C-alpha positions, 0 to 999 in steps of 0.5 A, a space after each residue: 564187447 563180450 563179458 559180464 556188463 557193469 552199470 556206471 557209477 552216479 554222475 562218473 567221468 573219465 576224469 573221476 573214474 578210471 574205469 569209466 569205459 570199463 576194463 580188461 584183466 591182463 597177466 603180468 609177469 612179476 619176480 613174484 610170478 604172474 599176477 592178473 591186474 585190472 587195467 582200465 579201458 580208454 575211449 580207443 579201446 572201446 573203439 577196438 576192443 578185445 575179447 574179454 573186455 568189459 565195457 561199462 554200460 546202463 540198464 537203459 543200454 542194455 534193455 534196447 539192445 536185448 529188445 532189438 536182438 529179439 526183434 531182428 532175430 525174429 526177423 530173420 529166423 527163416 533166413 540161414 544165410 543171415 546172421 545177427 551178432 550182439 556185442 560181438 568182436 567183428 575183424 574186417 578184412 582191411 588191416 588198417 580197420 581193426 576189429 569192432 565190437 557193435 551192439 548189433 551187427 546183420 550179416 548176409 550171404 553168410 557162407 557157413 554156420 557160425 560157431 557161436 562159441 567163437 569170440 572174434 568173426 573174421 569177416 572174410 572167413 565166412 564170406 559175409 556182407 554187413 547189412 547193418 549196425 546198430 549202436 545204442 549209446 551210454 555215457 561211455 560210448 555215446 561220443 564215439 558212436 555219434 563220431 568215430 564209427 560213422 567214418 569207420 563203419 562206412 569204411 568198413 563197407 557197412 551200408 546201413 548205420 543207425 544210432 539209437 541215442 540215449 541224449 541228456 543226463 540220468 535224471 532227465 533221459 530222452 531219446 533219438 534215433 539217427 540212421 546213416 545209408 551209404 553212398 559213393 560219397 559217404 554216409 547220408 542221413 535218413 530222414 525220419 518220417 512221422 511214422 518213424 525210421 523206416 529200415 528198408 533192410 529189415 521191413 520195419 519201423 523204428 520208433 521213440 516213446 519217452 526213453 524207449 525204442 520200439 519197432 513197429 511192423 510194415 502196417 505199424 503195429 508195435 512189436 512188444 518186448 519179452 515183458 510186454 508180451 507175458 503181459 499180453 499172454 497173460 491178459 489173453 489167458 485171463 480174458 480167456 479164463 474170464 470167457 471160459 467162466 462166462 460160458 461156464 455160468 451161461 451154460 450152467 444157466 441155460 441147464 438150469 433154465 432147461 431143467 426149470 423148463 423141464 420141470 415146468 413141462 412135466 408139471 404141465 404134463 402132471 396137471 394135464 394128466 389130472 385133469 385127464 383123469 378128473 374128466 375121465 372120473 367125471 365122465 364115468 360118474 356120468 355114466 354111472 348116474 346115467 345108468 342109475 337113472 336108466 335103471 331107476 327109470 326102468 324100475 319105475 316103469 316097471 313098478 307103474 306096469 306092475 301097479 297097473 297090473 294088479 289094478 286090472 287083476 283087482 278089477 277082475 276079481 272085484 265081483 259086479 254089483 247086484 240090483 240090491 247093491 246098486 241101490 244101497 250104494 245109491 242110498 235109496 230109501 
């Protein structure tokens, strides 16, 4: 029921621990005035709790209840006509049934918003129809969950009753799923399938893994708990960070390669310009050499022409030889 949860002491029993089931605080009048006493709960008290009762559970029970509560609340988030209560006192229409405090109970056809600050829900006040109840057993509640509540919840008109049963002892824990569906003749067991327990009102699977209960969607994908979600989010964030870092490195490498390619292109361009400049210089030198050779040829031709002219002039100026001279030249005696 509502209030702070406590943990069972190691291997305690109703015979060894008066507070095995839990406790409630009761105000009594004494000659000295009002006093508040801590009164142990009985098995009947945990079947029909009062507001403020402290019912003892263990951490495995609380873990499973919190997980199932989170999953179901998410499934009905867009259905305002549905109401899920956790560890909440529920008062039924029939006085003979009294009040119960299921670990989880889902209502449909809720006609008005429920005030979450109220400690007891009267079913007739809000015109609600129960859909299912879930009990997660713990040492203090297991016998009641497995026996009396099967009969009582049927008489309360709850169509589905699901039990997440923690079996074994604390050193060798195990888990099983039990489910009952209402028929005109009473509750009938809902058979398990290879995928687990199909809960039609929620359109999801309940599955057992070790000592944990898990939910899976219609495709069989497991629905993680908050810690797993955080781990998955951290993993996704780490993967995104690593991917971003890899992309950054790839972009940096591409940038470096682009710079290197640009530098190579600039170097090739510089070499091409230098080669062009060398070719132009060679061409200029070739033209100069050609011009020089032409000038030298022209000068030689001019010189040769000048020599011919001089020879011609010399020949013209040289006197013709006389007969005597010709004889002397020929060596006649």
